[in-house]
Structure formats: structure tokens, C-alpha cells
C-alpha positions, -999 to 999 in steps of 0.1 A, spaced: -120 425 950 -122 426 912 -92 450 911 -72 425 932 -81 397 907 -72 418 877 -38 429 893 -29 393 902 -39 380 867 -17 407 851 12 399 874 10 361 868 8 367 830 40 388 831 57 362 854 49 333 830 59 353 799 92 363 816 99 327 827 94 315 792 119 341 779 144 335 806 144 296 806 173 283 784 171 248 771 203 229 782 198 195 767 202 184 731 169 184 714 169 148 701 174 133 736 148 122 762 157 153 783 156 176 753 122 162 743 110 167 779 122 203 779 103 209 747 72 194 761 75 215 793 80 247 773 51 238 751 28 234 781 40 267 795 34 285 762 0 268 757 -11 279 792 1 314 784 -19 314 752 -50 300 769 -47 325 797 -46 354 773 -77 340 755 -96 338 788 -84 373 798 -95 388 765 -129 373 772 -130 388 807 -127 354 824 -100 364 849 -105 334 871 -96 309 843 -69 333 830 -52 334 864 -55 296 867 -39 291 833 -10 315 840 -4 298 873 -4 263 858 19 274 830 44 289 855 42 257 874 53 237 844 82 261 838 93 261 874 91 223 876 112 221 844 138 244 860 138 223 892 145 191 875 173 205 853 155 208 819 162 246 818 190 269 829 174 298 847 186 328 866 196 320 902 184 354 915 151 371 911 115 363 913 109 340 882 118 306 896 120 289 930 152 270 924 
């Protein structure tokens, strides 16, 4: 069971990190949509950082939750058009 949690935590960490790298901001920064994109990206990055902190302290449950929430922010941002993302692959549900 612990091995499953560790594997899933690692997988979701990679998923969030890859999503942050793949998401391209498409709106001018000084517009409401550009500011929203920056906020969504900041939330994704913050959850990645938090998850890595929890993981380093062997708190895999909170690490997995953080990585999952962070990916949710990135996926939501892609769905509402804040980011240009790959159409194919496993990173986004759009």
C-alpha cells in the first residue's frame, strides 16, 4: 500500500511539473485574463513547492493532495483559455 502511495505521489509530482512547463500564457500580462493566468500559474507552482516540502518530510498524503490540487489549477486554467496547452497527451483534459 505504501509503495502505491509513493508511486502515485511521484507520478502526480511529474504531471504537475510537466503541466507547468507545457502551459503557455496566451494573454497579455497587464489584462484581466493575463493577471488571472499569472494567478493560476502561481497557485500551480505553490502547490508543487508545498508538495515537494511535504514529500521531503515523508508526508506523502499531503504531498499527493498538493500535487493534485496544483494540477487542478493548471487544468482549469487550460480549460478556460488562460493557457495554450498540447492537444494530445496526458497533461491536460482539454
